[in-house]
C-alpha positions in Angstrom: 0.0 0.0 0.0 1.2 3.6 -0.6 2.3 5.7 2.4 -0.2 8.6 2.6 0.5 11.9 4.4 -2.5 12.9 6.4 -3.1 16.6 6.1 -5.6 19.1 7.7 -5.3 21.4 4.7 -8.5 20.6 2.7 -9.7 22.7 -0.2 -13.0 24.6 -0.3 -15.2 25.9 -3.1 -18.6 25.3 -4.7 -19.2 23.3 -7.9 -22.1 22.6 -10.3 -23.8 19.3 -10.7 -21.9 17.0 -13.1 -18.6 18.7 -12.4 -15.6 16.7 -11.4 -15.0 16.7 -7.7 -12.9 19.6 -6.5 -9.3 19.0 -7.4 -9.9 16.2 -9.9 -8.9 16.4 -13.5 -11.6 16.1 -16.1 -10.8 12.5 -17.1 -11.6 11.4 -13.5 -15.1 12.9 -13.5 -16.8 9.9 -15.0 -17.2 6.8 -12.8 -15.2 4.8 -15.3 -12.2 7.0 -14.7 -12.3 6.2 -11.0 -13.2 2.6 -11.3 -10.3 2.0 -13.7 -8.0 2.4 -10.8 -5.8 4.9 -12.4 -3.1 6.1 -10.0 -3.4 9.7 -11.2 -7.2 9.7 -10.3 -6.5 8.3 -6.9 -3.8 10.8 -6.2 -6.1 13.6 -7.3 -9.0 12.3 -5.3 -6.9 12.1 -2.1 -5.6 15.5 -2.8 -9.1 16.9 -3.0 -9.8 15.4 0.4 -6.8 17.0 1.9 -4.5 14.0 1.8 -1.2 13.9 -0.1 -0.7 10.6 -1.9 2.8 9.4 -2.0 3.9 6.0 -3.4 6.1 4.3 -0.9 7.0 1.1 0.9 3.9 0.9 2.9 2.5 2.9 5.7 4.2 2.3 9.1 1.8 1.1 11.8 1.8 2.5 15.3 2.7 -0.9 16.7 6.0 -2.1 18.1 8.6 -1.4 15.5 6.5 1.3 13.7 7.5 4.8 12.7 5.4 7.9 13.1 6.1 11.5 12.1 4.5 14.9 12.6 5.6 17.5 10.1 4.5 21.2 10.3 5.3 23.9 7.8 4.2 27.4 8.7 4.7 30.2 6.2 1.6 32.5 6.0 2.4 34.7 9.0 0.8 38.2 9.1 4.2 39.6 9.7 7.3 38.3 8.0 5.7 35.5 5.9 8.2 32.8 4.8 8.7 31.8 1.2 9.8 28.2 1.6 8.6 26.8 4.9 5.7 24.8 3.3 7.9 23.5 0.5 10.6 22.5 3.1 8.1 20.7 5.2 6.7 18.8 2.2 10.2 17.7 1.2 10.9 16.3 4.7 7.4 14.7 4.8 8.0 12.9 1.5 11.4 11.6 2.7 9.8 10.3 5.9 7.0 8.6 4.0 9.6 6.9 1.8 11.3 5.6 4.9 8.1 4.0 6.1 6.8 6.7 8.5 3.1 7.2 9.0 3.2 11.0 8.5 0.7 13.6 9.7 1.3 16.9 8.0 0.1 20.4 8.9 0.4 23.5 6.7 0.0 27.1 8.1 -1.3 25.8 11.4 -2.9 27.9 14.1 -2.0 27.5 17.8 -5.0 25.3 18.5 -4.3 23.1 15.4 -0.7 22.6 16.5 -1.7 21.7 20.1 -4.3 19.3 18.8 -1.9 17.7 16.3 0.7 17.2 19.0 -1.8 15.6 21.3 -2.9 13.2 18.6 0.7 12.5 17.7 1.5 11.5 21.3 -1.4 9.1 21.2 -0.3 7.5 18.0 3.4 7.5 19.0 3.0 5.5 22.2 3.8 2.1 20.6 6.1 3.4 17.9 9.8 2.7 18.0 10.9 5.8 16.0 9.2 9.2 16.4 10.0 12.1 14.3 8.8 15.7 14.7 9.8 18.4 12.2 8.8 22.0 12.5 9.6 24.6 9.8 8.6 28.2 10.5 9.3 31.0 12.9 10.8 30.3 16.3 11.9 32.3 19.2 13.6 31.8 22.6 12.4 33.3 25.8 14.1 32.8 29.2 16.1 29.9 27.9 13.1 28.1 26.4 12.4 27.7 22.7 9.0 28.4 21.2 7.5 27.3 17.8 5.2 30.1 16.5 1.8 29.3 14.8 0.6 31.5 12.0 -2.2 33.1 14.1 0.1 34.4 16.8 -0.4 38.1 17.6 2.9 38.7 19.5 3.5 42.1 21.0 6.5 41.1 23.1 8.4 38.0 24.2 6.0 37.8 27.2 3.3 36.6 24.8 5.2 33.5 23.7 4.2 31.1 26.4 0.5 31.6 25.8 0.5 31.9 22.0 3.3 29.5 20.9 4.3 25.9 21.4 7.0 25.2 23.9 9.6 23.0 22.2 11.2 22.1 25.5 8.0 20.7 26.8 7.6 18.9 23.5 11.0 17.2 23.9 10.4 16.4 27.5 7.0 14.7 26.8 8.6 12.6 24.0 11.2 11.5 26.5 8.5 10.0 28.7 8.1 7.1 26.3 9.9 4.1 27.9 11.1 2.7 24.6 12.0 3.8 21.1 13.9 6.8 19.7 12.8 10.4 19.4 14.0 12.8 16.6 13.0 16.5 17.1 14.1 18.7 14.2 13.6 22.4 14.6 14.0 24.3 11.3 12.8 27.3 13.2 15.8 29.4 13.7 14.2 32.2 11.6 13.4 35.8 12.4 10.5 36.0 14.7 7.5 38.1 13.8 8.5 40.2 16.8 11.2 41.6 14.5 9.6 43.8 11.9 12.5 44.0 9.5 12.5 42.7 6.0 15.0 39.9 6.2 13.5 36.5 5.9 15.7 34.4 8.2 14.5 31.9 10.8 15.2 33.0 14.4 14.6 35.8 16.9 16.2 39.2 16.2 14.1 41.1 18.8 16.1 40.6 22.0 18.1 37.3 21.6 19.0 35.8 18.3 18.1 32.2 17.2 17.1 29.4 19.5 18.5 28.5 22.9 20.8 25.6 23.5 19.0 22.7 25.2 20.4 19.3 26.2 18.4 16.5 24.6 16.5 14.3 27.2 16.9 10.6 27.3 16.4 8.7 24.1 16.2 11.9 22.0 18.1 13.7 19.3 17.3 17.4 18.9 18.5 18.9 15.6 18.6 22.6 14.8 18.9 24.1 11.4 21.7 26.4 12.7 23.8 26.9 15.8 22.3 28.2 19.1 21.9 32.0 19.0 22.2 32.2 15.2 19.6 32.5 12.4 19.1 30.3 9.4 18.3 31.2 5.8 14.9 30.8 4.3 16.4 30.2 0.9 15.7 31.7 -2.4 12.3 31.9 -4.0 11.3 28.3 -5.0 14.7 26.8 -4.0 13.7 25.9 -0.5 15.9 26.3 2.6 19.3 24.8 2.5 18.8 22.8 5.7 15.5 21.0 4.6 16.8 20.4 1.1 19.9 18.6 2.3 18.1 16.9 5.2 15.5 15.3 2.9 18.3 14.0 0.7 20.6 12.6 3.4 17.8 10.9 5.4 17.5 8.3 2.7 21.2 7.3 2.6 21.3 3.5 3.2 22.8 2.1 6.4 23.8 5.5 7.6 23.6 6.1 11.4 21.4 9.1 12.2 24.2 11.0 13.8 26.2 10.6 10.6 23.2 11.8 8.5 23.1 15.1 10.4 26.9 15.5 10.1 26.5 15.2 6.3 23.7 17.7 6.4 25.8 20.1 8.5 28.7 19.9 6.0 26.5 20.4 3.0 24.7 23.4 4.5 28.0 25.0 5.6 29.4 24.5 2.1 26.3 26.0 0.5 26.1 29.0 2.8 29.8 29.8 3.0 29.9 28.7 6.7 27.2 31.3 7.5 24.8 28.6 8.7 26.1 25.7 10.8 23.4 23.1 11.8 23.8 21.7 15.2 22.5 18.7 17.3 22.1 17.6 20.8 21.8 13.8 21.3 21.4 11.4 24.1 20.9 8.4 21.8 22.7 5.1 22.7 23.4 2.6 19.9 22.9 3.0 16.2 19.8 4.1 14.3 19.6 3.8 10.6 16.3 5.0 9.0 17.0 3.3 5.7 18.1 -0.3 6.0 19.6 -2.5 3.3 19.4 -6.3 3.4 22.7 -7.8 4.5 24.2 -4.4 5.4 24.7 -3.6 9.0 23.7 -0.2 10.3 26.9 1.9 10.4 28.6 0.0 7.6 28.4 3.1 5.3 31.0 5.6 6.3 29.9 9.2 7.0 32.2 10.9 4.5 31.6 14.2 2.8 28.1 15.1 1.7 27.3 14.5 -1.9 
């Protein structure tokens, strides 16, 4: 079966009787088009229902040995909208689906939607062995804690962050409560906060303290940042995507590569691409090797880290 990405981003709009369902091409309007089992019709139908269809190795189940992922891409902020956050999130979601993750994906999520999605993710992740959370959008630090900012936040000062944004420290701590499995928390959120009213589209906080704060990963968890603590990350050029997400999506699928080596390769590639202006960073408490892509007969870690492609 294909690995779908569940999404809360459904389309709206009226239609006349006899029209193809919203989002479907004309050749799928007739029942014969749907009953023929054409892959393009199925993909279009799922898209119209708010689900992104991705061919893959099969959807991971939330049972022992399963993989679950929550991917959020926020771009349409009232102040300082981001060009590439949604595209970056989609890239990572596709890579995760190809690796057998059951992916829940949110686009331009409100505070309530983010909280609800995280609550459902905790429920689904209880029996999983690998849990991945990726957030792409604006982030900020406040009193040593990092916050992920929803698109409906109306921030007047840093004091508004605890009530209007998602606490990434609490997110990591709650993931660490699971007694088994591995947690991967990826914060591509070191971009200029909406608190900063300048024109630069970087990811971090420039009103007060820069970037995100350094945090030690709790037990069984790897926390990855798109740039070093206290620095900001590039949003990338129009249509190009951010350098971090682009390289992360590629390197995640390297066979038999331990996850720490994956992030080292991402770091090297981003540094090369940005002229050392952006240096991704991780904090890990993982023990043992974790390879997200396995090859028959190839032990995890058998592939050397080496330079990024």
